[in-house]
C-alpha positions as CSV (number, residue, x, y, z in Angstrom):
1,M,157.8,56.7,156.4
2,R,154.4,54.8,156.2
3,L,154.1,52.0,153.5
4,G,150.8,51.4,151.6
5,L,149.9,48.8,148.8
6,Q,148.0,49.5,145.6
7,L,146.2,46.6,143.8
8,P,147.0,47.3,140.0
9,S,145.9,44.0,138.8
10,F,142.8,41.6,139.5
11,S,144.4,38.6,137.3
12,Y,144.4,36.1,140.3
13,P,144.6,32.4,140.3
14,G,141.1,31.1,140.1
15,G,139.9,33.7,137.7
16,T,136.7,35.7,138.3
17,R,134.9,33.4,140.9
18,A,137.9,33.6,143.0
19,L,138.2,37.4,142.9
20,R,136.0,38.0,146.0
21,S,137.9,35.7,148.4
22,R,141.2,36.7,147.0
23,L,140.6,40.4,147.5
24,A,139.4,39.7,151.1
25,E,142.7,37.5,151.8
26,I,144.9,40.3,150.3
27,A,143.2,43.0,152.3
28,G,143.3,41.1,155.6
29,A,147.1,40.4,155.0
30,A,148.0,44.0,154.1
31,E,146.2,45.1,157.3
32,S,147.7,42.5,159.7
33,S,151.1,42.9,158.1
34,G,151.1,46.8,159.0
35,F,150.5,48.5,155.7
36,A,149.1,52.0,156.3
37,S,146.8,52.0,153.2
38,L,145.3,50.0,150.6
39,W,144.6,51.6,147.2
40,V,142.7,50.6,143.8
41,M,143.4,52.3,140.4
42,D,140.4,54.3,139.0
43,H,140.3,52.3,135.5
44,L,137.8,50.8,133.5
45,F,140.2,48.8,131.3
46,Q,143.4,47.1,132.5
47,L,146.4,49.4,131.4
48,P,147.9,49.2,128.1
49,E,149.9,46.0,126.9
50,D,153.1,48.1,126.8
51,T,152.9,48.7,130.4
52,G,153.2,45.1,131.4
53,W,149.8,44.7,132.9
54,G,148.2,43.0,129.9
55,G,145.7,45.3,128.4
56,P,141.8,45.6,128.2
57,E,141.3,41.8,128.0
58,E,142.6,41.4,131.6
59,P,140.3,41.9,134.3
60,M,139.4,45.4,135.9
61,L,137.0,46.1,138.7
62,E,135.3,49.5,139.3
63,A,136.9,51.5,141.8
64,Y,134.3,52.7,144.3
65,S,132.3,49.5,144.2
66,T,135.7,47.8,145.0
67,L,136.5,50.2,147.9
68,G,133.0,49.7,149.4
69,Y,133.7,45.9,149.6
70,L,137.2,46.4,150.9
71,A,135.7,48.7,153.5
72,G,133.7,45.7,154.8
73,V,136.4,43.1,155.0
74,T,138.9,45.5,156.9
75,S,138.8,47.6,160.1
76,N,141.7,49.9,160.2
77,I,143.7,50.3,157.0
78,R,143.0,53.5,155.1
79,L,141.4,53.0,151.6
80,G,141.6,55.2,148.5
81,T,141.7,55.4,144.7
82,L,145.1,56.1,143.3
83,V,143.9,58.3,141.9
84,G,140.3,58.7,140.8
85,C,139.6,60.1,137.3
86,A,137.4,63.3,137.4
87,M,136.2,62.5,134.0
88,F,134.3,59.3,134.7
89,R,131.6,60.4,137.0
90,E,129.6,63.6,137.4
91,P,131.2,65.5,140.3
92,G,128.2,65.3,142.5
93,L,127.9,61.6,142.2
94,L,131.6,61.1,142.6
95,L,131.3,62.9,145.9
96,K,128.4,61.0,146.9
97,A,130.3,57.5,146.1
98,A,133.2,58.8,147.9
99,T,131.3,60.0,151.0
100,T,129.6,56.5,151.0
101,V,132.8,54.8,151.3
102,D,134.1,57.1,154.1
103,V,130.9,56.5,155.9
104,L,130.8,52.7,155.7
105,S,134.6,52.6,156.3
106,G,134.5,54.3,159.4
107,G,136.1,57.4,158.2
108,R,138.9,55.8,156.4
109,L,138.9,57.2,152.8
110,T,141.5,59.4,151.2
111,F,140.0,61.0,148.3
112,G,142.5,60.6,145.4
113,I,141.6,62.5,142.0
114,G,143.3,63.4,138.9
115,A,142.9,64.5,135.4
116,G,143.1,61.0,133.8
117,W,145.2,59.9,130.8
118,Y,143.8,56.5,129.3
119,E,141.8,57.8,126.5
120,R,141.1,54.3,125.3
121,E,138.8,53.1,128.2
122,A,136.9,56.3,128.1
123,R,136.1,56.0,124.5
124,G,135.6,52.3,124.7
125,L,132.7,52.7,127.3
126,G,131.2,55.8,125.8
127,I,132.7,58.4,128.3
128,P,133.4,61.9,126.8
129,W,137.0,62.6,126.7
130,P,138.0,66.2,126.2
131,D,141.6,67.6,125.5
132,R,144.1,68.0,128.5
133,R,143.4,71.5,129.2
134,E,139.5,70.8,129.7
135,R,140.3,67.9,131.7
136,F,142.4,69.8,134.2
137,A,139.7,72.6,134.2
138,R,137.1,69.9,135.2
139,L,139.3,68.4,137.7
140,E,139.8,72.0,139.3
141,E,136.0,72.4,139.3
142,T,135.7,69.0,141.1
143,L,138.0,70.1,143.8
144,R,136.2,73.4,144.2
145,L,133.0,71.5,144.7
146,A,134.6,68.9,147.0
147,H,135.6,71.8,149.3
148,Q,132.3,73.4,149.3
149,A,130.0,70.2,149.5
150,W,132.0,68.7,152.3
151,A,132.0,71.9,154.3
152,D,128.2,71.5,154.1
153,D,127.8,74.6,152.0
154,R,124.3,73.9,150.4
155,S,124.5,77.0,148.2
156,S,124.0,76.2,144.5
157,F,127.1,75.5,142.5
158,E,127.7,77.3,139.3
159,G,130.7,75.9,137.4
160,R,131.8,76.0,133.8
161,F,131.0,72.4,133.3
162,A,128.6,71.4,136.0
163,T,125.6,73.0,137.9
164,L,124.5,71.8,141.2
165,A,121.3,73.4,142.4
166,E,121.6,71.7,146.0
167,P,124.8,70.1,146.7
168,I,123.6,68.3,149.7
169,I,125.5,65.4,151.1
170,R,123.7,63.2,153.6
171,P,125.2,61.7,155.6
172,M,128.3,63.7,155.7
173,P,131.6,62.2,155.9
174,L,132.8,60.7,159.2
175,S,136.3,62.2,158.2
176,R,136.9,65.7,159.5
177,P,137.0,68.2,158.4
178,R,136.5,66.2,155.2
179,P,138.2,63.2,153.7
180,P,141.9,64.0,152.9
181,I,142.1,65.0,149.2
182,M,145.1,63.5,147.4
183,I,145.8,65.1,144.0
184,G,148.0,62.8,141.6
185,G,150.3,63.6,138.9
186,N,153.9,64.6,138.0
187,G,153.2,67.8,136.4
188,P,155.0,70.8,138.0
189,R,152.9,73.6,136.7
190,R,149.2,72.5,136.6
191,T,149.0,69.6,139.0
192,L,151.0,70.9,141.7
193,R,149.3,74.2,141.4
194,L,146.0,72.4,142.2
195,V,147.9,70.4,145.0
196,A,149.1,73.8,146.6
197,R,145.5,75.3,146.4
198,Y,143.1,72.3,147.2
199,G,145.1,69.1,148.2
200,D,145.9,67.7,151.5
201,A,148.4,65.2,149.8
202,C,150.2,65.0,146.5
203,N,151.2,61.7,144.8
204,F,154.2,61.4,142.4
205,L,154.2,58.3,140.0
206,V,157.3,56.2,139.8
207,L,159.9,59.0,140.0
208,E,163.5,58.6,141.0
209,P,164.5,60.6,144.2
210,D,166.1,63.7,142.4
211,A,163.1,64.1,140.3
212,I,161.0,64.1,143.5
213,R,163.1,66.6,145.0
214,A,162.6,68.9,142.0
215,R,158.8,68.5,142.1
216,L,158.8,69.3,145.8
217,Q,160.7,72.3,145.0
218,S,157.9,73.3,142.5
219,L,155.3,72.5,145.2
220,R,157.0,74.9,147.6
221,E,157.1,77.7,145.1
222,H,153.2,77.3,144.3
223,C,152.4,77.3,148.3
224,D,154.7,80.3,148.7
225,A,152.7,82.0,146.0
226,I,149.3,81.6,147.9
227,G,150.8,81.8,151.4
228,R,150.3,78.1,152.5
229,D,152.7,76.1,154.5
230,V,153.9,73.3,152.1
231,A,154.3,71.1,155.5
232,E,150.4,70.9,155.6
233,I,150.7,68.6,152.5
234,E,151.5,64.9,152.8
235,V,154.0,63.6,150.1
236,T,153.2,60.4,148.7
237,A,154.6,58.3,145.9
238,L,154.0,55.5,143.9
239,D,156.7,52.8,143.2
240,E,157.1,49.4,141.9
241,V,158.1,46.4,144.3
242,D,158.6,42.9,143.0
243,M,159.0,40.1,145.7
244,R,159.1,37.1,143.2
245,P,162.1,34.8,143.7
246,G,165.3,36.4,142.1
247,R,163.5,39.9,141.9
248,M,163.8,41.9,144.9
249,T,164.9,41.2,148.6
250,P,163.5,42.9,151.7
251,G,166.5,44.8,151.9
252,D,166.3,46.1,148.4
253,V,162.9,47.5,149.2
254,V,164.0,49.2,152.6
255,A,166.8,50.7,150.6
256,R,164.5,52.1,148.0
257,A,162.0,53.3,150.6
258,R,164.8,55.0,152.6
259,A,166.1,56.8,149.3
260,Q,162.5,58.1,148.7
261,A,162.2,59.3,152.3
262,D,165.3,61.2,152.0
263,A,164.0,63.0,149.0
264,G,160.9,63.9,151.1
265,V,158.4,61.1,150.7
266,E,156.3,60.5,153.8
267,H,154.0,57.6,152.5
268,L,155.3,55.2,149.9
269,I,152.6,53.2,148.1
270,V,153.9,50.1,146.2
271,N,152.8,48.2,143.2
272,M,153.2,44.4,143.5
273,P,152.5,42.1,140.5
274,D,152.1,39.1,143.0
275,A,149.9,40.7,145.9
276,W,147.8,37.8,145.7
277,D,150.6,35.6,147.1
278,V,150.1,37.2,150.5
279,R,153.4,35.5,151.8
280,H,155.0,38.3,150.2
281,L,152.8,40.8,152.1
282,E,153.6,38.9,155.3
283,L,157.4,39.1,154.3
284,I,157.3,43.0,154.1
285,G,155.3,43.1,157.2
286,R,157.9,41.1,159.0
287,D,161.1,42.5,157.4
288,V,160.5,46.0,155.9
289,I,157.8,47.9,157.6
290,P,159.5,47.4,161.1
291,A,162.8,48.7,159.6
292,L,161.1,51.8,158.2
293,E,159.4,52.4,161.5
294,A,162.8,52.1,163.3
295,V,164.4,54.8,160.9
296,A,161.4,57.0,161.6
297,A,161.7,56.6,165.4
298,A,165.5,57.4,165.2
């Protein structure tokens, strides 16, 4: 199993003036500690108060600008949005932004994408927010365009929601054949059908192992229906890790990760409320990541 780190919060000691240096320090520590990937949420407001992350008054950085910065202060770690919202940007502009990060990172982008769910942030900043059915239809259209544009097919794209006369992407991504497409969400019908048809990876949001097994069975069925080998799709999951004193130990994290691996997860991405305290990243690098690598080698 590989281990990734998501940054769900930018409420760091030192406030706004310290964000730049704190982000560089976190990214450097994650890379040197052996994390395989580094992710940011694609949100415009911090998550609602009832999630424990503080609500819209807390800082939240725009995802692709942040990834561009992280690309410049790292060398090897993979980067991505977990996951991008298909509603926030016109699909052609979204692919251009993602391609730019892939190029400037040396081909390290994973293109995370989903239908979105946080209505308040969209309405708050004047972004149209259609119903769930339309959001999924727009997501599928974005996925269709990604496959076309990143195959360097410049023929006009006629969708239900977007028309692109010339979907030219220059420069093309360094990733080949394209940046891996990760589709996020737990829905067994709509989301996993899209994963089977368009995705290189799926991402499950904070599910217990038995629930992941059930979702993977649904994914296998969707793949069987279109004749695709489910083994082509990387299974990732987001989970919560809290290394503050009295919360979790490295052994707890290893046990949690092994349970997820037994359920079929290949790449576990963790939220940490205190990622700014890089001692905790270094602890995971010393006591957790080698243990997971040893299990994989065995």
